[in-house]
C-alpha positions in Angstrom: 87.6 35.2 108.2 87.2 32.2 105.9 88.1 34.4 102.9 91.2 35.8 104.6 92.4 32.3 105.5 91.7 30.9 102.0 93.7 33.7 100.4 96.6 33.5 102.9 96.1 37.1 104.2 96.5 36.0 107.8 100.0 34.5 107.2 101.6 37.6 105.7 104.2 39.8 107.3 104.8 43.4 106.3 105.5 46.9 107.5 103.1 49.9 107.1 104.6 53.4 106.9 102.7 56.6 106.8 104.3 59.7 105.4 103.2 63.3 105.6 104.8 65.7 103.2 107.7 63.2 102.7 108.4 62.7 106.4 107.6 59.3 108.1 105.2 60.0 110.9 104.0 56.5 111.8 105.0 52.8 111.3 103.5 49.4 112.2 104.8 45.9 111.9 102.0 43.4 110.9 102.6 39.7 111.6 100.3 36.6 111.8 100.5 36.9 115.6 99.3 40.5 115.9 97.1 40.9 112.9 93.9 41.0 115.0 95.2 42.8 118.1 97.2 45.5 116.4 95.9 49.0 116.9 96.4 50.9 113.7 94.6 54.2 114.2 96.6 57.3 113.4 95.3 60.8 114.2 96.5 64.3 113.5 94.9 67.1 115.4 94.9 70.9 115.4 98.3 72.5 114.9 99.7 69.3 113.3 97.6 70.3 110.2 98.2 74.0 109.5 96.5 75.7 106.6 97.8 74.8 103.1 98.4 71.8 101.0 99.5 68.5 102.6 100.5 65.2 100.9 100.0 61.8 102.6 101.4 58.5 101.5 100.6 55.0 102.8 103.4 52.5 102.1 103.5 48.7 102.4 106.9 47.0 102.7 106.6 43.2 102.4 104.0 40.8 101.1 100.3 41.0 101.9 97.2 43.0 101.3 96.8 46.4 103.0 93.4 47.9 103.6 93.1 51.5 104.8 90.7 54.4 104.9 91.0 58.1 105.7 88.6 60.6 107.2 88.7 64.4 107.7 86.7 66.2 110.4 86.8 69.9 110.7 84.7 72.9 111.8 84.2 76.3 110.2 84.4 79.7 111.7 82.2 81.3 109.1 79.1 83.0 110.5 76.5 81.7 108.1 77.0 78.0 107.4 75.9 76.9 103.9 74.2 73.7 102.7 76.2 70.9 101.1 76.0 67.2 100.4 76.9 64.1 98.4 74.2 62.0 96.9 71.7 63.7 99.3 70.6 67.3 99.7 68.8 68.9 102.6 66.7 72.1 102.6 65.3 73.2 106.0 62.4 75.6 106.2 60.7 77.2 109.2 57.1 78.3 109.3 55.2 80.4 111.9 51.9 78.7 112.7 49.0 81.1 113.4 45.8 79.6 114.8 42.7 79.9 112.7 39.3 78.8 114.1 36.6 78.2 111.5 33.0 77.4 111.9 31.8 74.7 109.5 28.5 73.1 108.9 28.4 69.3 108.9 25.7 66.6 108.6 25.4 64.4 111.7 23.5 61.1 111.6 21.1 60.6 114.5 20.2 57.4 116.2 16.8 57.3 114.4 18.5 57.4 111.1 17.7 61.0 110.3 20.4 63.5 109.4 20.8 66.8 111.2 22.9 69.7 110.1 25.1 71.1 112.9 27.8 73.7 113.1 31.1 73.1 114.8 34.4 74.9 115.3 37.6 73.5 113.8 41.1 74.6 114.5 43.7 74.9 111.7 46.8 76.9 111.1 48.0 79.4 108.6 51.7 78.9 107.7 54.0 81.8 107.1 57.6 81.0 106.0 60.3 82.5 108.2 63.6 83.6 106.7 66.9 83.5 108.7 67.1 86.3 111.1 63.3 86.3 111.8 61.9 87.8 115.0 59.3 85.9 117.0 57.7 86.1 120.4 57.8 83.6 123.3 54.8 81.3 122.9 54.9 81.4 119.1 54.5 78.0 117.4 56.7 77.1 114.5 56.9 74.2 112.2 60.2 72.8 111.0 60.2 71.2 107.5 63.2 69.2 106.5 63.1 68.5 102.7 65.4 65.7 101.6 66.3 64.9 98.0 68.0 61.6 97.3 69.6 60.5 94.0 69.1 56.8 94.8 67.2 54.4 97.0 68.9 54.1 100.4 68.4 52.1 103.6 69.0 53.1 107.2 69.4 56.9 107.0 69.6 59.1 110.1 68.9 62.9 110.2 69.6 65.1 113.2 68.1 68.5 113.3 69.7 70.9 115.8 67.1 73.2 117.3 67.5 76.8 118.3 68.3 76.9 122.0 65.3 79.0 122.9 62.8 76.5 121.5 61.4 73.2 122.6 59.6 70.5 120.7 55.8 70.4 121.1 55.7 66.6 121.1 56.5 65.2 124.5 57.4 61.6 123.6 59.8 59.9 121.1 58.4 57.1 119.0 57.8 55.5 115.7 55.3 56.9 113.1 54.6 57.6 109.5 55.3 61.0 108.1 56.1 62.4 104.6 55.5 59.0 103.1 58.3 57.5 105.3 58.3 55.1 108.1 60.4 56.8 110.7 61.4 56.7 114.4 61.7 60.1 116.1 63.9 60.8 119.1 63.6 64.0 121.1 66.9 65.0 122.6 68.2 67.9 124.6 69.7 69.9 121.7 68.2 68.1 118.6 65.5 66.0 117.1 66.7 62.8 115.4 64.9 60.9 112.6 65.8 57.3 111.7 64.4 56.1 108.4 64.8 52.5 107.4 64.1 53.0 103.7 64.3 56.2 101.7 63.3 55.9 98.0 64.9 57.9 95.3 63.3 61.4 95.0 62.0 63.9 97.5 60.4 63.6 101.0 59.7 65.9 103.9 60.3 65.4 107.7 58.3 67.7 110.0 57.9 68.5 113.6 56.8 71.5 115.7 58.6 73.8 118.1 57.4 76.4 120.6 59.4 79.5 121.3 60.1 79.8 125.0 63.3 81.6 126.0 64.0 85.2 124.8 67.3 85.8 123.0 69.0 85.5 119.7 69.9 81.9 118.7 71.3 79.9 115.9 70.0 76.6 114.7 73.0 74.6 113.5 72.6 72.8 110.2 70.5 69.7 109.9 72.9 66.8 109.4 71.9 63.5 107.8 73.0 60.5 105.7 73.6 56.8 105.6 74.4 55.2 108.9 76.7 52.7 107.2 78.1 54.6 104.2 79.6 57.8 105.6 80.2 59.4 102.2 76.4 59.5 101.6 75.6 62.6 103.6 74.3 66.2 103.5 73.7 69.2 105.7 71.3 72.1 105.5 72.1 75.8 105.9 72.2 77.5 109.3 69.2 79.5 110.5 69.1 82.3 113.0 66.1 83.6 115.1 65.5 86.3 117.7 62.8 85.6 120.3 61.3 88.5 122.2 59.6 88.2 125.6 55.9 88.2 125.4 
């Protein structure tokens, strides 16, 4: 505000015109009286943007500084969505977890100071990577591994992993924690698991969580989406993943 007053930006009067393919489609009058209240959003939806090349021009008529930004949001009808990104890349992998019980010998210190060797059973898991189109059975346990590569240090990143509809997270509560070398807050939602990372250093890190197969059917896990919460162009998405769950 102080900068705008000092530079005289709040006292300017000008007209803003938006052209699409040479045709004026929107116009605003900017004055000192309406500079803060003026609603200047302009949207084009659906059939207003048919396939092909389009040219847009933003024109200022009069004196003053004009600030503007443009965003494009779209969906794809392709069956197998591919990974893409800018400044970040995301690779999502799924692993089937198979329980493995091992009996190990450990030394246990007794109250009298002596040491006794005892045998105990320990539970671990064998991991088998699952390719897209894998077939599982209800009750199977799978681990989702989201590998993120960053070209720079970033703050305040968010990642949303869309789960297959026939699976549910093993964890019951959202909350903060440490995983993959990152301090993160995890939120369990109806259709996704969200990770919020306050600081992501340059390089590679993994985010992990577990799912249990519950409902039979064939499902698609939409791509993981992630990026900077305050710099929209820093973003990425993983590839799509498909799975068939058979009834046990």
